[in-house]
N, C-alpha and C positions, 0 to 999 in steps of 0.2 A: 504494500500500500504506500502511495506517495505520502511524504511527510506532511504535505499541505492538507491531506485529507484525514490526518489522525484525529480521533475524537477529542473534544475538549474534556479535560478531567472533570469539569463541573457537570458534564452530562452523564457521568457514570451513575449507575444505580446505587442505592443504599448509602448515599453520602450523609454525613452526620453534621449537625450543628455543634459548634465547639465553643466552650466557655473557658475562661482563664480566671482562677481565683489566686491573686498574687501576681501582679504584673512586674515581677523582678526581671532579672536577666534571662531566666530560663523560659518562663511561660510564653511570652510573646514570640520567641524564636520557634518553639515547638508548634504553636498555633499557626504561625506563618508557614512552616513546612507542611503542616497538614492541609493548609489552604492550597498549596501547590499541588497536593495530591487530590484536590477536588472537594475537600470538606469545607464547611462554611463557618468561620469564626463569627459569632453573633454578640458576644459580650465579654467584658473583662472587668476585674476589680483592681483598684489601686488608688492610693490617695496622695502619695508623695509626688513632688515635682518630677523626680527621676522616672517614676512609674508612668506618669502621664506622657513624658517625652518618649519613653520606650514604646508604649502602646501606639503613639502617633506615628512613630517611625516604622514599626513592624506590622501594625494592624490598623492602618488608616481606615477611618469611617466606622470602626468598631466602638460602640459606646462603652464608657466606663460607668458601671453601676455597682450597687452593693452586692456582696457575695451571694445572698439569698436569691437575688434577681438573676445573677449569672446562672445559678442552678435551675431556675425556672425556665430559662430560655434555651438551655443547651442539652443535647443528647449525650455529649461527651464533655466532661468537666476535668480540666487539668488543675490539680491542687499544687501550685508551685510556690510554696511558702517555706520559711526556714524549718529545719528539722524539729526544733524545740516547740515550734508553733503548731505543727501538724496535728498531734493528738487532740489538743483542745479545739482546734478548728473543726475536725471531723465530728467530735462529740457535740459541739454547738450546732452544727448544721443538722445533725440527726435529731437532736432534742427539739429544734424549732420546726421540724417537719419540712425542711427545705429539700430533702432528698426524695427523688421520685423512684418508683418501682421501675426496674430495668435500665436505669441510668448508668452509663459507664463512668466510673469515678476513678481517675488516674492520679496517683501522686508521683513526684519525681525525686523523692528523698532517697539517697543512697543507703542511709542507715536502716530504714524500715522496709519490711516486706508488706504483705497484705493484712497482717494481723492488726496493724494500726487502723485499718479501715473497717474493723469489725462492727462498730456502731452503724456505719453506712450499709454494711451487708445486711444487718438486721432490719434496716429500713427498706431493703429491696434493691439496693444498688449492686452493680457488678464491679468488683474491686480489682484494680491492676496497679502494680508497682513497676514503673518504667523509668529507670535512672540513666540518663545519658552520661557516659564517661567522657566528658568534655568540659573544658573551662569556657565560660561565656563572658562576652563583653557587653551585652545589651544592645548590640548594633546589628544591622543586616548581615554582616559577615558570619554571624553565628549560624544562620540558615545554611550557608554553603559548607560550613565545617561539619554539619551533621551527616554529610555524605560519607558513608563508610564508618561512621562512629559506632562503637559498641554501646549497647544499652544493657544494663543489668536488669533482668526481667524476673519478676516473681508474680505468679498468677495461679488461681485455682486451675485444676486440670481441665475443666470444661471451658476455660477462657484462654487457654494457651494459644490457640489458633488466632483468636482476636488480638491478643497481645502481640504476637509475631507479625500480624498483618499491619498493625499500627506502626510498629517500629520500622518495618520495611518501607511503608509509605512515607515515613519521615527521612528516608535515606539511610537508616541505621542498620546495624546487625545485632540481632537478639542474642544475648548470652544468659542462659538460665541460671539463676542463683537461688539456692534453697533458702527458705525463710530464716532458718537458724544461722545461715552463713552471711546474712546481710551486714551485720556489724563488722565482721572480719573483711569482707569484700570492700566496704567503704573505708576502713582503716588503711587497707593496701593502697587505694587510690589517693587518699590524703597524704600518705607517706611519700608516694612518688611524685604527685603533682604539686600539692600545696607547699611541701618542704622544698621542692625544687626551686620554686619562686624565691623563697627565702635565701637559699644557697646562692642563687645567681645574683640576687640583689646585693648580698654581702660581698660576693666576689667583685662585683663592679665597684662598690664603695672602696674596697681595698686597692683595686687597680688605680682608681682616681687618686688615692692617697700616695700611691707609688709614682704618680706623674703621668700615667697613661691618659691621653686626651680622648680616646674613643674606646672605652672598655667594652661597649656593646659590639663594636666591629672586631675587636680582638677575641672576645669570647664566643661570638657566633659560630665560626667554623669549628673551633675546638669542641664546644659543647654539642654541636650538631653531630660531629663525628663520634663523640663519646656516647651519646644517646643511641645512635645507630648501631655502634658496636655492641653496646649493652643489650639492646633488644635482639640482636642477631646471635650473640655469643654468651650472654650471661656473665658469670664470674670469670670466664676466660678473657674478657675484655678489660679486666682490672690492670691498671698501669700506675705509675707514679712512685714516689719514695716509700710510701707505706707498703705497697705490694712488693717492692724490691727489698725492703728491710733496711733502708737508708736511715738509721736512727739519728745520725748527726744532722741530716737535713731536716728531719721532723723536729728535732730539738730546736734548730734555728727558726723554724716556722713558729713554734710555740712562743719562743722568746720575742720574735717580732710582733706577733699578734698581741702578746701581753703588753707590749710597749705602745702599739699604735691603735689597737682595737680590742681591748680586754673583754668586751662583751661577746666576742666571737670565739674565745679560747675554748669554752666548754663544748660548744658545738663542734669545733674542729676535732677535739680529742674524742668525743663520742663517735663521730663518723670515722675517725682514724682507727679506733678500736674495732668498730664493726667491719671496716675494710680489712684490717689485719686478720680477723677471725675468718672471713670469707676467703682471703688469699691463702691462709694456712690450710683450710679445709680443701681448697682446690689444688693444692700443691704448688702454688706460685711463690709463696713466701717460705724460705727455708727455715726450719725450726731453730737452727743455730743463730740466725739473724733476728728471729722474732723476739728472743729474750731481751736483747738490748732495746729493741723498739718498744716493747711493752713496758719496759722500765722507764723509758722517757715519757711515755704517755701517763704512767702512774704518777711520776713526779709532777708532771704538768697538771694533772687533775688534782693532786693534793695541794698544790700551790694555789689553784684557783677556787678550790672548794666545789668544783662542778664535775659533771660526767662520772659520778660515782665515787669521787675522791672525798676524803675528809678535809674540812676546812682547817687551815693551820694559822 
């Protein structure tokens, strides 16, 4: 069939009206991606200026209304609120009778599975947990980034096909996560992504202190290669003075950090210890070199009172 004669997604059968409760960075992007698949965003809730701007950019002409009205208008409701807010929100919506029988209720929290939606289930809703493993900016670029993005999915057996279909329509790849494994799954993502931002920001600060005028340009190729190697090879990609057992270099690092950025010493030592453990287990760090290295790290930790050392 000629591309010009392809059917418009909006003409597909069984399209859903979509509502967003919590117009933060995630909800409008997911609703916009569902719109590209032919579904119809009809309402969103959000009160902050940032929420209003995000909704206007990603969901133009979609009205901002109270949460109960969002549920009244939509067949599929995205609950995109902070983790700690989610249980109370679900309970409140159920208690006020805002939830309709047969309504798809989707939350995007990484921490929770579908158990947090139990009050909604009792009210007749169909519960899904669809967590995109992606960092969001609150801009239209987020919709593009969903292409190929993994989603941590938890759903009742009878809703697995529906959950899979929604993820695929948003351009994502479903990865099934058991209810009891959600906290561990979320901790892994936070360890990798959130802490990475902290590490990169600290590295850029230190490079500026060292006189580097463009730390982002210096780090970009290095970190890109390191990430690619780690994803391809795991522990075999470990390099640097800790993996080599260069105790003198590590001692010099700790001394310089203590002088110029003492707030980074505890983090450096904690990551160096973790790196040493993995390098030892993988056979990259020779045991005879590890003793001096671990001694340096113990001395540094004891001096700073961080990373497991005792304050002196």
